[in-house]
N, C-alpha and C positions, 0 to 999 in steps of 0.2 A: 316655221322652226327657226330658233335662234342660231346664228352662226358664231356667236361669241364663245371662245374657248374657255374652259375652266381655268382658274388662275394659274395652277402649276403648269398646264400645257401652254397657256399664253406666255408665261415667262420663259418656258423652254424655247418657244418660237422666237422670242426676242433675243434670247441668249445665242441661238443659232444664227440669227441675222447679224448680230454684233460680232459673232465669232469669225465672220468672214474678214473682219478688219483686225482681228487679234494677231494675225500673222505678221502685221507690220510693226508689232511690238511697241516699245516706248521710243519715240523719236522726237525729242524735244525741239521746239522751234515754233515760231508764230506765222511763218509764211503760208503753210497749208491752211491753217484755220482762218487766217484773214481772207484768203482767196475764197474759201468756202462760205464764210459769212457774208462776204460782198455779193456772191451769187444768190444768197438768200435775202438780200436787201438790208444787210447789217442790222439784224434784230437786236443785237446787244446794245445798239445806240438808243433803243426805245425803252430801256429798263434801267432805272437808277440802281446802283449796286453798293453793297458793303462787301469788301473783299477780305477774306480771312486766310492768312498763311501762317507758316510756322511748322514745327516738328510735331509736338504733341499738344492736345487741347483744342485743336481746330473744331472738331465735331461738336464738343459740348458748348463751345462759344457760339457756334452756329445755331445750336438748339436753343440757347438762351435768347439770342437775338431774334430768331424767328418767332418764338413763343411770345416775347414781349411785344413785338410789333403787331402780331395778330391780335393780342389782347387789347392793343390800342386802337383796333379797328381797321388796320391796314390789310390789304391783300398781299401776302408775302410769299414769294418764291424762295425755295431753298435748293441748292445744288451741292451735294456732298459725295464723297467716295471714300472707301469702297462701300458696296451694299453688303448686308448680312445674308439675306435670303433671296430677295427679288431685285432685279434691275430697277424696278419702278421706285424703290426706296430712294434712289439718288435724286429724283426730281419730285419735289413736293410743293404744294401750295397750301398754306396754313396747316402744315403738318400732315396733310393727306397726300399719300403717294399718287403719282400720275396713274391714271387707269391704263391698263395694257393697250387698249384700243387707241387711246390718245398718244401713247408712246409710239405705237406702230405708225400712226398718222404722221407724227413729227419726223420719225426716221425715214418715212417715204419721201417727205419733202426734202430732207437733207440729201438723201441718196440721189434724188433727181437733179440736185444742184452740183453734184460731183462731176468734175471734168474727167472723162475717161482717159484723156491724153496726158493728164498731169499726174504727179505723184499722188498716190492714194493717201487720204487722211488716215490717221490711226484710229483705233477703236475709241479711245478717250476723246479724240477730236470730234468724231461723229456724234457721240453721245452729248458732248458739250454743246455742239451746234444745235442738236435737238432740244436741249434745255432752253437755249436762248430763243429758239423759234416758239416753243410752247409758252414761255413766260411772256414774250411779246404779244402773242395772239390772245393770251388770257388777260392781258393788260394788268399785270401785277403792279402794285404801287412801288415795290422795292424787291430786289432779289438779294439774298444772302448767299454768296458764292465762295465755296471752299476751294482753295488751290489743290490741284491734284498732286503734283510732284515739283518741288523746287519753288518757282515763282516767276522769275524773269522770263523764262521760255515756256511756261506752262500755258496750255490752251485756254485757260480762263483769263489770262492776262491781256485782254484785248480792249479794255475800257480805259480811256485816258483821264476820266474825271470821276473816280469813285467817290461816294459820299464820305467814306472813311475807309482806311486800310488798317488792318490789324495783323500784327505779328505776335503770335501767342507765346512761343518758346523756340529755342534753337538747341539742337544737339546733333551728334554725329549719326546721320542716317542717309541712306541713298548716296553715300560718299562715292560710289563707283561712277555715278552720273553727275553729281554736283561738285565734286572735288574732295580731296583727302583731308582738308583741315576745316576747323570750325569757321575760319575766316572765309574760305571758299564757299561753304554752305551758306553762311550769312549773306554773302554777296548775291547769291542766287535768290534767297528768300526775300531780300530787300528789294528785289526787282519789281515787286508789286507796288512799291511806293511811287506816287505821281506828284509832279511839281505843284506845290501850293495846296495839295489836298491833305486833310487831317490824317494823322497817324496815331494809333494807340499801340503801345509796345509793352509786352510782358517782360519779366526779369530774364536777362540773357547772360551767358558766360561772358567774361570780360573781353575775350578775343572777338566774340561775335558782336558784343555791344559796340565796340569801337568801329566796326565796319558799318553797322546799321546807323550809328550816330553820324558818321561821315556822309552817308547817303542822304540822310534826313537834312543835314545842313546844306548839301549841294542842291537839293530840290526845294529848299525853303519850306518844308512841311511843318505846319503847326503840330506839335507832338505832345502826348501825355504818356507818362510812365506811371500807371496807377498802382497804389498800394493794394494789397489783398483786402478783401472784405474781412470783417472781424467776426469770429464765431461768438454766439450768445448761448450755446448749449441747446440740446434737443433738436439738432438740425436747423436751428435758427441762426441768422446772421444779420449784420448791418453794414451799411456803406454810406458815406456822406452824399447828400444831395443838396440842391439849392434851398430846400425847405428844412434842412437840418440833418436828420438821419433817416435813411431808408432801411426799414426792417423787413425781413422776408424769410420764408422757409426755403432752405437750399435742398432740393430733392436728390441731387446727384452726390455720390459718395467720394471721399478722398480729400486730403488736405489741399491738393492743388486746385480743387473747385473754388476755393476762396479767391484764388487769382483769376481763374477763368471767368467767374461771374463778374469780377471787378472790371475785366477787360470789356465784357459785353455792356455793362452799365455805363462805363465811361464812353464807349463808342456811341451809345444812344444819347448820352448827354450832349455829345457834339451835334447830333441830329436835332436835339431840342433847340440848340443855339441857331440852327439853320431854319427853324420854324416848324419842325415836325411836332405834332401834338401827341406827346407821350407823358403821361402823368406818373407820379410816384406809385399810385395804386396799380397802374398798368404794369409798371416795373415789377412790383412785388407779386402780383397775381400771375404775370407771365413767367417769372422765374419759377414759381411754385409748380406751374403746369409743364415745365420743360421735361422732356424725356430723351434719353440717348442710350438705347439698349446696347448691351454687350460690353459696357465699361463699368467695372466694379459693380456688377449686378448680381444680386442674390437670387437664387432659384432653388426650388425643390425638384429633385430628379427622382423618379420612381424607377427602380431597377426591374428586371424581368419578372421578379417575384412580387412586384407592386409594393416593395418596401421603400419608404420615403427617405431621401438623403439630402442634406443641405449642400449646395454647390455654389461656390463663388466663381463668376465668369468675368474675364477681362482679356482684352486683346494683347496688351503687353508685348508688342512686336519689335521693340527696340530697347537698348539698355536704359535710357531715361525712363521709359514707361515701365520697364521691369522694376526699376528702383522704386518708383511711386507705388506699384503694387505691393512690393515687399514692405515698404513703410506702412502702408495701410493695414496689411495683415498683422504687422507688429503692434498696431494700436488696438487690436481686438482683444476682448477678454480671453484669457487662456492663451495669450500670444506665445508663451514658451513651449506650447505643444508643437510637435512636428506637423508638417504639411504633407499631403499627398498631391503632388503636381501631375496634372494630365496635360501634356504639351505636344505640339507639333510646330515646326517653324519652316518658313521658306528658306531655300538654299542661299539666298542673297543676304541674309541677316547676320548680325554679329553674334553668333551662337555662344561663344565663350563668355562674352560680357553679359549677355542676358542671363545665362545660367548662373554665372557668378553672383549676379545681383539677387537672384531669387533663392538659391539653394542654401540650406543650413544643415549641419550634421544631424543625422537622425531622420531626415526627410525621406520620403519615397518619391520616385520619379517614374511616371508611366508615359512612354513616348510612342507616337504614331505618326504616319505621314499626314500631310495636309491634302485631303482629296482634291483631285482635279487641278493641282497647282504644282509648280516646280518646287518640290519639297526636299528638305534635308533628310537624309536617310536616318531613321531612328537609331540604327547601330552607330552611326557617326556621332550623333548627339550623345548617345550613351557614353562613348569613350571620352568625349569632351567633359561631360558632367562628372565622371569619375575622376578626371584630372583636376577640375576646379574645386570639387568637394568630395574628397576621398572617403569621408565618413558617412555617406548616405546609408540608409537602412536597406535600400534595394533600388535597383534600376531595371525596368522591365520594358521590353519592346512589344508593341501590339500591331495588329493589322487593321483594326477597326476601332472607332470611337466607343461603341457600345461595350466592347470587350475591355478597353482601357478603363472606362468609367466603372464598370461592374467590379473590376479588381481593385481599383483605387479606393472605392468607398468601403471596402472590407477592412481597411486599416482604421484604427481609432483616432484619426487625425482630421484636420480641416482639409477638405478637398477643393482644389483650385484648378480650373481649366483656363489655359492661357497660351500665349506664344504666337498667335496669329488671329487677326480678325476673320480671316477666311475659315479657320478652324471653328471659331465661335459661330459663324454663320452656318457652317456644316452641322454643328450641334443643334442650332435652332431649327434647321430644316429637317433633320432626320430624327430628332428626339422630341418633336413638338408635342406629341401626345403624352409624353412623360414629364414635361417641364411645366412648372407653375411659378409665377412670380412670388418672391418672398421679400417683405420689406426689410430694410436694413435693421430696424429695431427688432423685428422678429428673429432675424438671423443671429443677432447678438445673443438673444435669449436662448437660441439653440446651441450656442457654443459655451460650454461651461468654463 
């Protein structure tokens, strides 16, 4: 008889195991992770990495990078956070999540290396160490590593010679830990840059740009600030290459993806200069194959009566991301129509700025807690929403996602679920039987 647990039970076991370290919270610093990795034989030194930091866009840049490198024939590790449904999503090889049994094995190795007399590592440090162990043992050719929080003191920031470091964007997020100003946050994010190692940097606010540029100069980093890719229509785009123009299909939605894909292409062009075999065809086919769920994703949701409704899903968990979501909604056919927003937010977020970016007069707002997280109370969010946008058609508080969705889709508006990636993950986990993917083109046709 097999002793392998079914996937949901296996993930529950992993969650319970990692939950033991959750009580140590977020405790930035490199001391614990360096001690732990040393006890494990420094697996991070066996894996070439591309390090991706910034505020928004990190995940989709990682998706483009890993898809292109896999298309080029490399064995590619990818470490990202947070996950949507399963912890295994965070650690992938060639876009395949780690098997629960392999994650359990890696966690066992990590836990055996923890010194019980020393400060306990945090949950993120334990999982990061497990990712390094797994990638080293699987002998990946390269690992695409997303920064968890900040950069300078993040547990991923333990490699002295990244192949290339990427800073996607900078805006005011996690200011409680990274500092109150954009300059403070930029200083922390720029901490992933390493002396003499190539850097690729996206468009930044002037205050942040000055800090990052100063750091780049001090470290003598070769740096590129790429221009966005150019749209060609029908989800096609182009970007300069050494052979002229690289044309490709851009599968992820939103104007900012032209910048994100340019960051990924430029980073891989620096690898080409280091001798990596990546052709323009690999670039184009890899980009077209990239997937990054839960970000400007169109779905069909079937209500309890099995009636189908179009649903746009996006994390939009900070003001900059909320602004991008609003701009995307405003480009859709029938953009003058009101929206029905289904939202939950963590209590640490900038609620007023997020709501102000999204809401317009005539919109409906359906609020609920983010399950199993420190969530802002729906009633508190309702008061803020009515202050920042007094002319809403209605504000409703709900105890469950299904109730909120069922009521939201009754309005003759576009329905959007957003406010937290954890809420998006909860939707995917609990509504899986009622959700089906919908292409962006089909979704546009559904919106008069």
